[in-house]
mmJSON file of the N, C-alpha and C atoms, coordinates in Angstrom:
{"data_MODEL":{"atom_site":{
"group_PDB":["ATOM","ATOM","ATOM","ATOM","ATOM","ATOM","ATOM","ATOM","ATOM","ATOM","ATOM","ATOM","ATOM","ATOM","ATOM","ATOM","ATOM","ATOM","ATOM","ATOM","ATOM","ATOM","ATOM","ATOM","ATOM","ATOM","ATOM","ATOM","ATOM","ATOM","ATOM","ATOM","ATOM","ATOM","ATOM","ATOM","ATOM","ATOM","ATOM","ATOM","ATOM","ATOM","ATOM","ATOM","ATOM","ATOM","ATOM","ATOM","ATOM","ATOM","ATOM","ATOM","ATOM","ATOM","ATOM","ATOM","ATOM","ATOM","ATOM","ATOM","ATOM","ATOM","ATOM","ATOM","ATOM","ATOM","ATOM","ATOM","ATOM","ATOM","ATOM","ATOM","ATOM","ATOM","ATOM","ATOM","ATOM","ATOM","ATOM","ATOM","ATOM","ATOM","ATOM","ATOM","ATOM","ATOM","ATOM","ATOM","ATOM","ATOM","ATOM","ATOM","ATOM","ATOM","ATOM","ATOM","ATOM","ATOM","ATOM","ATOM","ATOM","ATOM","ATOM","ATOM","ATOM","ATOM","ATOM","ATOM","ATOM","ATOM","ATOM","ATOM","ATOM","ATOM","ATOM","ATOM","ATOM","ATOM","ATOM","ATOM","ATOM","ATOM","ATOM","ATOM","ATOM","ATOM","ATOM","ATOM","ATOM","ATOM","ATOM","ATOM","ATOM","ATOM","ATOM","ATOM","ATOM","ATOM","ATOM","ATOM","ATOM","ATOM","ATOM","ATOM","ATOM","ATOM","ATOM","ATOM","ATOM","ATOM"],
"id":[1,2,3,4,5,6,7,8,9,10,11,12,13,14,15,16,17,18,19,20,21,22,23,24,25,26,27,28,29,30,31,32,33,34,35,36,37,38,39,40,41,42,43,44,45,46,47,48,49,50,51,52,53,54,55,56,57,58,59,60,61,62,63,64,65,66,67,68,69,70,71,72,73,74,75,76,77,78,79,80,81,82,83,84,85,86,87,88,89,90,91,92,93,94,95,96,97,98,99,100,101,102,103,104,105,106,107,108,109,110,111,112,113,114,115,116,117,118,119,120,121,122,123,124,125,126,127,128,129,130,131,132,133,134,135,136,137,138,139,140,141,142,143,144,145,146,147,148,149,150],
"type_symbol":["N","C","C","N","C","C","N","C","C","N","C","C","N","C","C","N","C","C","N","C","C","N","C","C","N","C","C","N","C","C","N","C","C","N","C","C","N","C","C","N","C","C","N","C","C","N","C","C","N","C","C","N","C","C","N","C","C","N","C","C","N","C","C","N","C","C","N","C","C","N","C","C","N","C","C","N","C","C","N","C","C","N","C","C","N","C","C","N","C","C","N","C","C","N","C","C","N","C","C","N","C","C","N","C","C","N","C","C","N","C","C","N","C","C","N","C","C","N","C","C","N","C","C","N","C","C","N","C","C","N","C","C","N","C","C","N","C","C","N","C","C","N","C","C","N","C","C","N","C","C"],
"label_atom_id":["N","CA","C","N","CA","C","N","CA","C","N","CA","C","N","CA","C","N","CA","C","N","CA","C","N","CA","C","N","CA","C","N","CA","C","N","CA","C","N","CA","C","N","CA","C","N","CA","C","N","CA","C","N","CA","C","N","CA","C","N","CA","C","N","CA","C","N","CA","C","N","CA","C","N","CA","C","N","CA","C","N","CA","C","N","CA","C","N","CA","C","N","CA","C","N","CA","C","N","CA","C","N","CA","C","N","CA","C","N","CA","C","N","CA","C","N","CA","C","N","CA","C","N","CA","C","N","CA","C","N","CA","C","N","CA","C","N","CA","C","N","CA","C","N","CA","C","N","CA","C","N","CA","C","N","CA","C","N","CA","C","N","CA","C","N","CA","C","N","CA","C","N","CA","C"],
"label_alt_id":[null,null,null,null,null,null,null,null,null,null,null,null,null,null,null,null,null,null,null,null,null,null,null,null,null,null,null,null,null,null,null,null,null,null,null,null,null,null,null,null,null,null,null,null,null,null,null,null,null,null,null,null,null,null,null,null,null,null,null,null,null,null,null,null,null,null,null,null,null,null,null,null,null,null,null,null,null,null,null,null,null,null,null,null,null,null,null,null,null,null,null,null,null,null,null,null,null,null,null,null,null,null,null,null,null,null,null,null,null,null,null,null,null,null,null,null,null,null,null,null,null,null,null,null,null,null,null,null,null,null,null,null,null,null,null,null,null,null,null,null,null,null,null,null,null,null,null,null,null,null],
"label_comp_id":["MET","MET","MET","GLY","GLY","GLY","ARG","ARG","ARG","ASN","ASN","ASN","TYR","TYR","TYR","TYR","TYR","TYR","GLN","GLN","GLN","TYR","TYR","TYR","VAL","VAL","VAL","ALA","ALA","ALA","VAL","VAL","VAL","ILE","ILE","ILE","LEU","LEU","LEU","ARG","ARG","ARG","LYS","LYS","LYS","ILE","ILE","ILE","ARG","ARG","ARG","THR","THR","THR","TYR","TYR","TYR","PRO","PRO","PRO","GLU","GLU","GLU","GLY","GLY","GLY","ASN","ASN","ASN","ARG","ARG","ARG","ILE","ILE","ILE","VAL","VAL","VAL","ASP","ASP","ASP","LYS","LYS","LYS","LEU","LEU","LEU","LEU","LEU","LEU","THR","THR","THR","GLU","GLU","GLU","PHE","PHE","PHE","LYS","LYS","LYS","ILE","ILE","ILE","LYS","LYS","LYS","TYR","TYR","TYR","LYS","LYS","LYS","ALA","ALA","ALA","GLY","GLY","GLY","ARG","ARG","ARG","ALA","ALA","ALA","MET","MET","MET","MET","MET","MET","GLU","GLU","GLU","GLU","GLU","GLU","LEU","LEU","LEU","ARG","ARG","ARG","GLU","GLU","GLU","VAL","VAL","VAL"],
"label_asym_id":["A","A","A","A","A","A","A","A","A","A","A","A","A","A","A","A","A","A","A","A","A","A","A","A","A","A","A","A","A","A","A","A","A","A","A","A","A","A","A","A","A","A","A","A","A","A","A","A","A","A","A","A","A","A","A","A","A","A","A","A","A","A","A","A","A","A","A","A","A","A","A","A","A","A","A","A","A","A","A","A","A","A","A","A","A","A","A","A","A","A","A","A","A","A","A","A","A","A","A","A","A","A","A","A","A","A","A","A","A","A","A","A","A","A","A","A","A","A","A","A","A","A","A","A","A","A","A","A","A","A","A","A","A","A","A","A","A","A","A","A","A","A","A","A","A","A","A","A","A","A"],
"label_entity_id":["1","1","1","1","1","1","1","1","1","1","1","1","1","1","1","1","1","1","1","1","1","1","1","1","1","1","1","1","1","1","1","1","1","1","1","1","1","1","1","1","1","1","1","1","1","1","1","1","1","1","1","1","1","1","1","1","1","1","1","1","1","1","1","1","1","1","1","1","1","1","1","1","1","1","1","1","1","1","1","1","1","1","1","1","1","1","1","1","1","1","1","1","1","1","1","1","1","1","1","1","1","1","1","1","1","1","1","1","1","1","1","1","1","1","1","1","1","1","1","1","1","1","1","1","1","1","1","1","1","1","1","1","1","1","1","1","1","1","1","1","1","1","1","1","1","1","1","1","1","1"],
"label_seq_id":[1,1,1,2,2,2,3,3,3,4,4,4,5,5,5,6,6,6,7,7,7,8,8,8,9,9,9,10,10,10,11,11,11,12,12,12,13,13,13,14,14,14,15,15,15,16,16,16,17,17,17,18,18,18,19,19,19,20,20,20,21,21,21,22,22,22,23,23,23,24,24,24,25,25,25,26,26,26,27,27,27,28,28,28,29,29,29,30,30,30,31,31,31,32,32,32,33,33,33,34,34,34,35,35,35,36,36,36,37,37,37,38,38,38,39,39,39,40,40,40,41,41,41,42,42,42,43,43,43,44,44,44,45,45,45,46,46,46,47,47,47,48,48,48,49,49,49,50,50,50],
"pdbx_PDB_ins_code":[null,null,null,null,null,null,null,null,null,null,null,null,null,null,null,null,null,null,null,null,null,null,null,null,null,null,null,null,null,null,null,null,null,null,null,null,null,null,null,null,null,null,null,null,null,null,null,null,null,null,null,null,null,null,null,null,null,null,null,null,null,null,null,null,null,null,null,null,null,null,null,null,null,null,null,null,null,null,null,null,null,null,null,null,null,null,null,null,null,null,null,null,null,null,null,null,null,null,null,null,null,null,null,null,null,null,null,null,null,null,null,null,null,null,null,null,null,null,null,null,null,null,null,null,null,null,null,null,null,null,null,null,null,null,null,null,null,null,null,null,null,null,null,null,null,null,null,null,null,null],
"Cartn_x":[84.211,84.419,84.882,85.863,85.856,86.09,86.657,86.181,87.097,88.654,89.253,88.598,88.096,87.344,86.758,85.755,84.78,86.011,86.956,86.904,87.315,88.139,88.63,87.623,86.389,84.915,84.799,85.112,84.824,85.904,87.171,88.419,88.088,87.599,86.809,85.376,84.98,83.877,84.479,85.288,85.472,86.473,87.128,87.701,86.518,85.828,84.35,84.263,83.838,83.234,83.536,85.133,86.003,85.532,85.373,84.221,83.733,83.432,81.586,80.772,80.064,78.192,78.58,80.055,80.167,79.934,79.986,78.227,77.466,76.349,74.96,75.306,76.41,76.387,77.419,77.54,77.547,76.864,75.851,73.78,73.752,73.548,73.001,73.15,74.304,74.597,75.166,74.868,75.04,73.586,72.258,71.398,71.247,71.549,71.353,72.089,73.177,74.129,73.441,73.042,72.383,70.905,70.58,68.955,69.177,70.051,70.335,71.29,72.178,73.226,73.136,71.691,71.205,71.944,72.477,72.169,73.938,74.5,75.929,76.785,76.561,77.691,78.61,78.987,80.437,81.312,80.636,79.927,79.394,78.235,77.414,78.728,79.32,80.771,80.884,81.807,82.799,82.13,81.522,80.719,79.829,79.443,78.811,79.863,81.093,82.509,82.409,81.668,82.062,81.527],
"Cartn_y":[137.89,138.786,138.198,139.594,139.854,140.842,141.225,142.253,143.008,142.846,143.024,144.229,143.87,144.298,145.232,144.79,146.201,147.617,147.458,147.634,149.115,148.433,149.343,150.007,149.233,150.15,151.307,151.565,152.251,153.377,153.294,153.817,154.96,154.452,154.653,155.95,154.343,156.323,157.954,157.368,158.482,159.713,158.494,159.252,160.784,159.506,160.04,161.942,161.081,162.83,163.67,164.094,165.2,166.059,165.086,165.772,166.361,167.463,168.298,167.497,167.55,166.554,165.671,164.774,163.414,163.509,163.89,163.338,163.163,164.273,163.512,162.301,161.832,160.515,159.255,159.361,158.167,158.27,159.163,158.251,158.211,158.101,157.432,156.207,155.914,154.607,153.792,154.156,153.488,153.548,153.936,153.998,152.797,152.083,151.224,150.088,150.152,149.242,148.699,149.397,149.011,147.796,148.584,147.339,146.242,146.304,145.44,144.172,144.949,143.807,143.981,144.102,143.993,142.795,141.248,140.212,140.282,141.331,140.4,142.568,141.361,142.776,142.85,142.152,142.96,143.707,144.056,144.992,146.759,145.856,147.09,147.68,146.813,147.489,148.081,147.86,148.554,150.305,149.969,150.888,152.066,151.59,152.083,153.232,153.227,154.857,155.869,155.582,156.421,158.177],
"Cartn_z":[108.168,108.724,110.028,110.777,112.291,112.438,114.038,114.523,114.343,113.371,112.873,111.583,111.249,109.709,110.537,111.458,112.017,112.506,113.276,113.2,111.983,111.649,110.105,109.952,109.887,109.235,109.822,111.683,112.012,112.415,111.663,111.936,110.094,109.043,107.715,108.07,108.393,108.938,109.806,111.072,111.347,110.265,109.497,109.142,108.109,106.868,106.552,107.489,108.951,109.258,109.723,108.701,109.035,107.182,106.461,105.285,104.835,104.408,104.336,104.301,104.879,105.138,105.68,106.272,106.421,107.662,108.628,109.639,109.696,108.181,107.727,106.745,106.34,105.198,106.821,107.438,108.933,109.145,109.137,110.359,110.354,108.309,107.458,107.503,107.425,107.026,108.465,109.685,111.209,111.089,110.523,110.991,109.611,108.7,108.369,108.856,109.477,109.522,110.687,111.895,113.121,112.472,111.26,110.752,110.413,109.232,108.83,109.6,110.22,110.945,112.511,113.293,114.783,115.189,114.54,114.712,115.723,115.252,114.774,115.531,117.204,118.376,118.301,117.651,117.729,116.795,115.805,114.984,115.831,116.32,116.773,118.232,118.507,119.612,119.988,118.244,117.268,116.952,116.647,115.175,116.492,117.437,118.801,119.159,118.827,119.493,118.211,116.594,115.807,115.756],
"occupancy":[1.0,1.0,1.0,1.0,1.0,1.0,1.0,1.0,1.0,1.0,1.0,1.0,1.0,1.0,1.0,1.0,1.0,1.0,1.0,1.0,1.0,1.0,1.0,1.0,1.0,1.0,1.0,1.0,1.0,1.0,1.0,1.0,1.0,1.0,1.0,1.0,1.0,1.0,1.0,1.0,1.0,1.0,1.0,1.0,1.0,1.0,1.0,1.0,1.0,1.0,1.0,1.0,1.0,1.0,1.0,1.0,1.0,1.0,1.0,1.0,1.0,1.0,1.0,1.0,1.0,1.0,1.0,1.0,1.0,1.0,1.0,1.0,1.0,1.0,1.0,1.0,1.0,1.0,1.0,1.0,1.0,1.0,1.0,1.0,1.0,1.0,1.0,1.0,1.0,1.0,1.0,1.0,1.0,1.0,1.0,1.0,1.0,1.0,1.0,1.0,1.0,1.0,1.0,1.0,1.0,1.0,1.0,1.0,1.0,1.0,1.0,1.0,1.0,1.0,1.0,1.0,1.0,1.0,1.0,1.0,1.0,1.0,1.0,1.0,1.0,1.0,1.0,1.0,1.0,1.0,1.0,1.0,1.0,1.0,1.0,1.0,1.0,1.0,1.0,1.0,1.0,1.0,1.0,1.0,1.0,1.0,1.0,1.0,1.0,1.0],
"B_iso_or_equiv":[0.0,0.0,0.0,0.0,0.0,0.0,0.0,0.0,0.0,0.0,0.0,0.0,0.0,0.0,0.0,0.0,0.0,0.0,0.0,0.0,0.0,0.0,0.0,0.0,0.0,0.0,0.0,0.0,0.0,0.0,0.0,0.0,0.0,0.0,0.0,0.0,0.0,0.0,0.0,0.0,0.0,0.0,0.0,0.0,0.0,0.0,0.0,0.0,0.0,0.0,0.0,0.0,0.0,0.0,0.0,0.0,0.0,0.0,0.0,0.0,0.0,0.0,0.0,0.0,0.0,0.0,0.0,0.0,0.0,0.0,0.0,0.0,0.0,0.0,0.0,0.0,0.0,0.0,0.0,0.0,0.0,0.0,0.0,0.0,0.0,0.0,0.0,0.0,0.0,0.0,0.0,0.0,0.0,0.0,0.0,0.0,0.0,0.0,0.0,0.0,0.0,0.0,0.0,0.0,0.0,0.0,0.0,0.0,0.0,0.0,0.0,0.0,0.0,0.0,0.0,0.0,0.0,0.0,0.0,0.0,0.0,0.0,0.0,0.0,0.0,0.0,0.0,0.0,0.0,0.0,0.0,0.0,0.0,0.0,0.0,0.0,0.0,0.0,0.0,0.0,0.0,0.0,0.0,0.0,0.0,0.0,0.0,0.0,0.0,0.0],
"pdbx_formal_charge":[null,null,null,null,null,null,null,null,null,null,null,null,null,null,null,null,null,null,null,null,null,null,null,null,null,null,null,null,null,null,null,null,null,null,null,null,null,null,null,null,null,null,null,null,null,null,null,null,null,null,null,null,null,null,null,null,null,null,null,null,null,null,null,null,null,null,null,null,null,null,null,null,null,null,null,null,null,null,null,null,null,null,null,null,null,null,null,null,null,null,null,null,null,null,null,null,null,null,null,null,null,null,null,null,null,null,null,null,null,null,null,null,null,null,null,null,null,null,null,null,null,null,null,null,null,null,null,null,null,null,null,null,null,null,null,null,null,null,null,null,null,null,null,null,null,null,null,null,null,null],
"auth_seq_id":[1,1,1,2,2,2,3,3,3,4,4,4,5,5,5,6,6,6,7,7,7,8,8,8,9,9,9,10,10,10,11,11,11,12,12,12,13,13,13,14,14,14,15,15,15,16,16,16,17,17,17,18,18,18,19,19,19,20,20,20,21,21,21,22,22,22,23,23,23,24,24,24,25,25,25,26,26,26,27,27,27,28,28,28,29,29,29,30,30,30,31,31,31,32,32,32,33,33,33,34,34,34,35,35,35,36,36,36,37,37,37,38,38,38,39,39,39,40,40,40,41,41,41,42,42,42,43,43,43,44,44,44,45,45,45,46,46,46,47,47,47,48,48,48,49,49,49,50,50,50],
"auth_comp_id":["MET","MET","MET","GLY","GLY","GLY","ARG","ARG","ARG","ASN","ASN","ASN","TYR","TYR","TYR","TYR","TYR","TYR","GLN","GLN","GLN","TYR","TYR","TYR","VAL","VAL","VAL","ALA","ALA","ALA","VAL","VAL","VAL","ILE","ILE","ILE","LEU","LEU","LEU","ARG","ARG","ARG","LYS","LYS","LYS","ILE","ILE","ILE","ARG","ARG","ARG","THR","THR","THR","TYR","TYR","TYR","PRO","PRO","PRO","GLU","GLU","GLU","GLY","GLY","GLY","ASN","ASN","ASN","ARG","ARG","ARG","ILE","ILE","ILE","VAL","VAL","VAL","ASP","ASP","ASP","LYS","LYS","LYS","LEU","LEU","LEU","LEU","LEU","LEU","THR","THR","THR","GLU","GLU","GLU","PHE","PHE","PHE","LYS","LYS","LYS","ILE","ILE","ILE","LYS","LYS","LYS","TYR","TYR","TYR","LYS","LYS","LYS","ALA","ALA","ALA","GLY","GLY","GLY","ARG","ARG","ARG","ALA","ALA","ALA","MET","MET","MET","MET","MET","MET","GLU","GLU","GLU","GLU","GLU","GLU","LEU","LEU","LEU","ARG","ARG","ARG","GLU","GLU","GLU","VAL","VAL","VAL"],
"auth_asym_id":["A","A","A","A","A","A","A","A","A","A","A","A","A","A","A","A","A","A","A","A","A","A","A","A","A","A","A","A","A","A","A","A","A","A","A","A","A","A","A","A","A","A","A","A","A","A","A","A","A","A","A","A","A","A","A","A","A","A","A","A","A","A","A","A","A","A","A","A","A","A","A","A","A","A","A","A","A","A","A","A","A","A","A","A","A","A","A","A","A","A","A","A","A","A","A","A","A","A","A","A","A","A","A","A","A","A","A","A","A","A","A","A","A","A","A","A","A","A","A","A","A","A","A","A","A","A","A","A","A","A","A","A","A","A","A","A","A","A","A","A","A","A","A","A","A","A","A","A","A","A"],
"auth_atom_id":["N","CA","C","N","CA","C","N","CA","C","N","CA","C","N","CA","C","N","CA","C","N","CA","C","N","CA","C","N","CA","C","N","CA","C","N","CA","C","N","CA","C","N","CA","C","N","CA","C","N","CA","C","N","CA","C","N","CA","C","N","CA","C","N","CA","C","N","CA","C","N","CA","C","N","CA","C","N","CA","C","N","CA","C","N","CA","C","N","CA","C","N","CA","C","N","CA","C","N","CA","C","N","CA","C","N","CA","C","N","CA","C","N","CA","C","N","CA","C","N","CA","C","N","CA","C","N","CA","C","N","CA","C","N","CA","C","N","CA","C","N","CA","C","N","CA","C","N","CA","C","N","CA","C","N","CA","C","N","CA","C","N","CA","C","N","CA","C","N","CA","C","N","CA","C"],
"pdbx_PDB_model_num":[1,1,1,1,1,1,1,1,1,1,1,1,1,1,1,1,1,1,1,1,1,1,1,1,1,1,1,1,1,1,1,1,1,1,1,1,1,1,1,1,1,1,1,1,1,1,1,1,1,1,1,1,1,1,1,1,1,1,1,1,1,1,1,1,1,1,1,1,1,1,1,1,1,1,1,1,1,1,1,1,1,1,1,1,1,1,1,1,1,1,1,1,1,1,1,1,1,1,1,1,1,1,1,1,1,1,1,1,1,1,1,1,1,1,1,1,1,1,1,1,1,1,1,1,1,1,1,1,1,1,1,1,1,1,1,1,1,1,1,1,1,1,1,1,1,1,1,1,1,1]
}}}
């Protein structure tokens, strides 16, 4: 995986935020990603802007 993939995931998460209950879902996913991928610096940089 690379930064392009992480940027794609960030775009999808921003789109999910527009749906009802989307903020709650995205926040939960981001929390899980931060725990699971804490060593993935590039991923965290891209997801920080979601």
